[in-house]
N, C-alpha and C positions, 0 to 999 in steps of 0.2 A: 402663560400662554405659550404653546409650542409652535414655532414657526413651521412653514412648509418644508424648509431645508432641514429642520431638526427631525421631521418625520421620516426622512430618507437620507440620501447622501452619506457623508462621513458619520454624522451623529447616529443615524439609524443603523449603519453598518457596525459601528462599535458596540451599540447596544445589543445587536443580534449576536455578535461574537461573544460578548460577555455572558449573555443568556445561554448560548450554546455550550460555553465552557463551565457554566454554573458557578460563576465567580461574582461576588458582591462588589459594589462600587468601592467599599472600604478595602477589601482584599486586593482588588486591582490597583488601587492607589498605593497601597503598601508595596506591592510588587514593583510598580513602576517608579517609585520614589517621588510621588506627588501627594496631593490631598484628595480626600473624598469629594470635597467641594469642587475642586477643579474638574474631576472626572464627571461629576454631576452637571457642571456647566457645559462641558464638551458635549455630553450626550443630549442635552436640551437645546443645543445650538446657540447658547449664550456666550460661548468662548470658542475662538478659532485656534486650535493648537498648531504649533510649529511642526516641521517635518521630524525633528528629533523626538518630540513627544509622541507623535503618531507611531513612530518605530518602536519606542519604549513600550507603549501600550500594547502594540501588536505582539512584540516579543514576550511580554508578560502573560499573554493569553495563548501563546504558542500558535499564533496564526501562521499558516504556511506562507512562504515568501511570495508566491504568486499572488495571493490575496493581499499581502502587505502592499504590493505595488498598486493594487486596485484601491486600497484605502488612501494611499498617497494621491492617486489620480482624482479620487472623489474630493480631496481637500484642495485640489489645484496644484499639486506638486508633481514633478516628473518622477517616474519610477527610479528606484536606486538599485534594484536587483536585476542584473542582466539575464537574458534568456537566449542562449545560443543553441544552435542545432548540435546534436551529439557529434556530428562529423566536422564540426568547426575545428580548424587547426589549433586554436588555443586550448581545446579540451583533449588534445592528443594524449597528454600524460594520464588523464582520467581513463580514457579508453584503454590504454595499455595496462593500467592497474587493474581494471575490471576484468580484462581478458586473462590476466595472470591469476586472478582469484578464481575465475571459472576453471581454468586449466589445473590450477593447484588443488582444486577440490576433487578432481578425478581420482578414482573411478566413480565417485558418487555424483548423482545428478545435481545440477544447480542452474538457476536462471536469473536473469536480470529483467525486471519489469518496470514499466512506468507507472504513473499515478492511477491509471485505469486498469492496471493488471495486464496490459498488453506486453507481449514479449519484445524485449530489446536484443537480448543475446542469450545463448544457451550453450552448455557444453555437451560432449559426446554422451555423458551419462543420461542427460535428459532426452537426447535423441534416441537412446536405446529404449527407455521406458515408454516412449510415444510411438514406437513402431506399430503399425497397424491402425493408427488413428486415421479417420477420414481425412484425405488430403485437403478438403474444403476447410476443415477446422485449423489446418496448419498453413493456410494462405494468409499473408499479412493483411491487416493487423491481426495477430494471433492473441486471443484472450486466453491466458493460462487458466483462470478459474473455469472458463467454459470448456476447455480441453479436458480438464480433470473430471467434470461432472456431466458432460454431454453423453447421451446414449451411443453416439458414434465416436466418442472420445475414449477416455480411460474408464468411464463409469462401469461398463460390464466386467472389467477386470479388478475392480476394487472390492475386496471381500467385505470390508466393513463400511460399505457405501452409506448406510443410514447414519452412522456416526460421523464419518469423515465429511460427508456433504454439508452437514450443519456446522461443522468446524469452519469449512471454507466460506459458507454463507455468512457466518458470524464475523469472519475477518473482513469480508467485503463491506458488510453493513457498518462495522466499526470504522473502517477507512472512510466511508461515506460521511460519517458523523465528524471525524477529524478534519477531513478535507471535502467539504460539501460539493457534490457533483451529481447532476441529473443523470449523467451516463453511468456512474457507479450505482446509483439507486436503481436504474433500469436493469443493470446487470444482476443486482441482488434479487430483483423480482423475477427475472428469468431463471436464475438458479433455484429459487424456491419452487418454481413450477417443475423443474427437472428433478428435484430431490425426492427421495422416498420419505415417508412419515418420520418425524423426529423420534428417536428411540426414547422409551420411558426411563431406562436405566443404563448405566455404563456397561460396556462390553466386559466380559470376564478377562479379556486380553488387554484392557486399558492399562497403560503404564503407570498411571497414578500422578504423573507430572506433565504429561503431554499426550495429545491425541495421536496415536500412531496411524500410519497409512499401511494397510495390508494390501499389497498390489501383486497380482499375478503377472508374470512376464508374458511375452507373446506366446502363441500356441506352440511354436517350435521348441520353446524352452520349458514352459509350464512350471516355473518355479514361483514360490511366493516370497516376496520381499516385504520386510517390516521396516518402515522408515519413519523418522521424525524430522521436523523441519525447524529451521531457524531463519529469522528475518534480520537483515542488516541494512542500514542506510547511512548516508553521509550526514552526520549530525551538525557539522559546521559549514555546510555548503552555502555559498552566497549566490550561486547561479541557479535559476529556477529549474532548468532541466536536470542538473545534477542532484538538487535537493529532492526531486521527485522520484529518483531511481531507487529501487529496492532490490536487494540480492536475496533470493530465497534458495537456501541450500538444504538438500535432503541428506540426512545422516542415517547410517544403519542402526537399527535398534537391537541387533544381535549379531553374533559372529557369522551365522549362516548367511545373512544378508550381505555382510561385508565380503565374504568369500565369493558369493554369487556375482556381485557387481564387479569384483576384480576379474572374474572369468568372462563376464559378458561384455564388458566395455573395453574397447580397444582405442588407445590413444598414443 
């Protein structure tokens, strides 16, 4: 018989995460250094795990640390992962490091976004490629995916919009699966409505290892940039705010793009 507490609370949350991660009780037990029987008892509400076991189970399923705090609260424990504002004095070294990375990436565009894809900081390269975007889209909070795909954003200047749009949508949907969020799902639905039909086959200009962004610069320049992107995050962060930051860096896919960005970006 499953108790009321087992149908929800910590037991239900752990089952939900295990199902979402497609991990069996046995595999989770092996990862966490415990037994399948213990995992089964926890998920049925017959065993109350300690704080250390909850953290081990969460780590084994790669549960984001914000949600790890929620698991601890559901079990009656205080959160162990702090969540500071980015302007907190204790995070000054992180802010300095991030700004150095953004500046060091110039003349190529780069942005730092939070868990919802909202802009935290950007360099002059990103400012250059977003010239002409509707000011409303650049009013905080700035959704970078929305700026990229909105008809008053960069969408009219993206040559391969049908391909690139679905790359962006796939990224947002994947993030929503990794870090469940109603807001991310709503954003994904919005982007689907903005996107052109999904292409039936790859573009002849596809690089073979990454989806390139073919972007025309502002009307005064009218050049075409070919860019690929990389994503970086703090893999060992123990602060919720820092763990949720992502650095998205655009790199030139050819020498012409590299030369053009060097000429167009002033820093």
